[in-house]
C-alpha positions as CSV (number, residue, x, y, z in Angstrom):
1,X,-28.7,20.3,-98.1
2,X,-29.9,17.0,-96.8
3,X,-32.3,16.8,-93.9
4,X,-32.3,13.8,-91.6
5,X,-35.1,13.3,-89.2
6,X,-34.0,11.2,-86.2
7,X,-37.4,11.0,-84.6
8,X,-39.5,8.2,-85.7
9,X,-42.6,9.2,-87.4
10,X,-44.8,6.7,-85.6
11,X,-44.4,5.7,-82.0
12,X,-44.9,2.1,-81.6
13,X,-47.8,1.3,-79.5
14,X,-46.5,-2.1,-78.7
15,X,-43.5,-0.7,-76.9
16,X,-45.7,1.8,-75.1
17,X,-48.0,-1.1,-74.0
18,X,-45.0,-3.1,-72.8
19,X,-43.6,-0.2,-70.7
20,X,-47.1,0.5,-69.3
21,X,-47.4,-3.2,-68.3
22,X,-44.0,-3.3,-66.6
23,X,-44.8,0.0,-64.8
24,X,-48.2,-1.3,-63.5
25,X,-46.7,-4.6,-62.5
26,X,-43.9,-2.8,-60.6
27,X,-46.5,-0.6,-58.9
28,X,-48.6,-3.6,-58.0
29,X,-45.6,-5.3,-56.5
30,X,-44.7,-2.2,-54.5
31,X,-48.3,-1.9,-53.2
32,X,-48.4,-5.5,-52.2
33,X,-44.9,-5.2,-50.6
34,X,-45.9,-2.1,-48.6
35,X,-49.2,-3.8,-47.6
36,X,-47.3,-6.8,-46.3
37,X,-44.9,-4.6,-44.4
38,X,-47.9,-2.7,-42.9
39,X,-49.6,-5.9,-41.9
40,X,-46.4,-7.3,-40.4
41,X,-45.8,-4.1,-38.4
42,X,-49.4,-4.1,-37.2
43,X,-49.0,-7.7,-35.9
44,X,-45.6,-6.8,-34.3
45,X,-47.1,-3.7,-32.6
46,X,-50.0,-5.8,-31.2
47,X,-47.6,-8.4,-29.9
48,X,-45.4,-5.8,-28.3
49,X,-48.4,-4.1,-26.6
50,X,-49.3,-7.6,-25.2
51,X,-45.7,-8.0,-23.9
52,X,-45.9,-4.5,-22.3
53,X,-49.2,-5.4,-20.7
54,X,-47.8,-8.7,-19.4
55,X,-44.7,-6.9,-18.0
56,X,-46.8,-4.3,-16.3
57,X,-48.9,-7.0,-14.7
58,X,-45.8,-8.7,-13.5
59,X,-44.4,-5.5,-12.0
60,X,-47.7,-4.9,-10.3
61,X,-47.7,-8.4,-8.9
62,X,-44.1,-8.0,-7.7
63,X,-44.7,-4.7,-5.9
64,X,-45.4,-6.3,-2.5
65,X,-42.4,-8.5,-2.9
66,X,-40.2,-5.5,-3.7
67,X,-41.6,-3.6,-0.7
68,X,-40.8,-6.6,1.5
69,X,-37.3,-6.7,0.0
70,X,-36.8,-3.0,0.8
71,X,-37.9,-3.5,4.4
72,X,-35.5,-6.5,4.8
73,X,-32.7,-4.4,3.4
74,X,-33.5,-1.7,5.9
75,X,-33.5,-4.2,8.7
76,X,-30.3,-5.6,7.5
77,X,-28.7,-2.2,7.5
78,X,-29.9,-1.5,11.0
79,X,-28.6,-4.8,12.2
80,X,-25.2,-4.2,10.7
81,X,-25.1,-0.8,12.4
82,X,-26.0,-2.5,15.7
83,X,-23.3,-5.1,15.3
84,X,-20.8,-2.4,14.5
85,X,-21.7,-0.6,17.7
86,X,-21.4,-3.9,19.7
87,X,-18.0,-4.6,18.2
88,X,-16.9,-1.1,19.1
89,X,-18.1,-1.6,22.6
90,X,-16.3,-4.9,22.9
91,X,-13.1,-3.4,21.6
92,X,-13.4,-0.4,23.9
93,X,-14.2,-2.6,26.9
94,X,-11.0,-4.6,26.6
95,X,-8.9,-1.5,26.1
96,X,-10.5,0.2,29.1
97,X,-9.7,-2.7,31.3
98,X,-6.1,-2.8,30.0
99,X,-5.7,0.9,30.7
100,X,-7.1,0.5,34.3
101,X,-4.6,-2.3,34.8
102,X,-1.5,-0.6,33.3
103,X,-1.8,3.0,34.7
104,X,-1.5,2.0,38.4
105,X,1.5,-0.1,37.6
106,X,3.5,2.9,36.3
107,X,2.3,5.4,38.9
108,X,4.9,6.1,41.6
109,X,4.2,6.9,45.2
110,X,4.4,10.7,44.9
111,X,2.2,10.9,41.7
112,X,-1.6,10.6,41.9
113,X,-4.2,11.0,39.2
114,X,-7.2,13.2,39.4
115,X,-8.9,12.7,36.1
116,X,-8.7,10.4,33.0
117,X,-10.8,11.2,30.0
118,X,-10.9,9.1,26.8
119,X,-13.0,10.1,23.7
120,X,-12.8,8.7,20.2
121,X,-9.2,7.5,20.4
122,X,-7.9,10.6,22.3
123,X,-7.1,10.7,26.0
124,X,-6.5,13.4,28.5
125,X,-5.0,12.7,32.0
126,X,-4.7,15.2,34.8
127,X,-2.7,14.5,37.9
128,X,-0.6,15.9,40.8
129,X,2.9,15.3,41.9
130,X,5.3,16.5,44.6
131,X,8.2,16.9,42.2
132,X,8.9,17.5,38.5
133,X,11.1,14.4,38.1
134,X,8.2,12.2,39.1
135,X,6.0,13.8,36.4
136,X,8.6,13.2,33.7
137,X,9.2,9.6,34.8
138,X,5.4,9.0,34.7
139,X,5.1,10.6,31.2
140,X,8.0,8.6,29.9
141,X,6.6,5.3,31.3
142,X,3.2,6.2,29.8
143,X,4.7,6.7,26.4
144,X,6.3,3.2,26.5
145,X,2.9,1.5,26.8
146,X,2.1,0.2,23.3
147,X,-1.5,1.5,22.9
148,X,-0.7,5.0,24.0
149,X,0.7,7.1,21.1
150,X,1.7,10.7,20.8
151,X,1.9,11.2,24.5
152,X,2.6,14.8,25.3
153,X,3.0,16.7,28.6
154,X,0.8,19.8,27.9
155,X,1.0,21.7,31.2
156,X,2.8,21.7,34.6
157,X,2.1,24.4,37.1
158,X,2.4,24.9,40.8
159,X,-0.9,24.9,42.8
160,X,-1.7,24.8,46.5
161,X,-4.0,22.1,47.7
162,X,-4.7,21.7,51.4
163,X,-1.8,24.0,52.2
164,X,0.7,22.0,50.2
165,X,2.4,23.2,47.0
166,X,2.1,20.4,44.4
167,X,2.7,20.2,40.6
168,X,-0.5,20.0,38.6
169,X,0.1,18.3,35.2
170,X,-1.9,17.6,32.1
171,X,-1.0,14.8,29.7
172,X,-2.6,14.3,26.3
173,X,-2.2,11.7,23.5
174,X,-4.0,9.1,21.4
175,X,-5.2,5.7,22.3
176,X,-5.3,2.7,19.9
177,X,-5.2,-1.0,19.8
């Protein structure tokens, strides 16, 4: 039987020295590279901290300006609300004048009005008449006016006022431009 030994009898020291040299050189390059990255990160952190300090100072310096901006926005909101109220009053003023002009023109001799109430686009009108036909004519004429919508005769009843039997009526509807 033949024995073959595949292991060398002597390890070459030169190959071991070369491997050790390559390992040490690689380790040194890694240490230098890690040191460079560390130093770069240290400088970046210092620069970012400076930027944060500058931004914080800018924010502190702009705080009075921001407070002034907020007060101006609040005043602007209040003014816009006031203007809206003024516009609503102007709109309502023209409509009220128009109502006061139109209602007497459609009212007949034997119909008289006791109360007219208008709230938020809804009106309620109470009146008296001597006969039912006059009430229906009045309601029909009222519904033909363009800014009165959904005009309804809610109630008609006989009441005695000053010894005379009259028809008390109630009309409701909506008012718009």
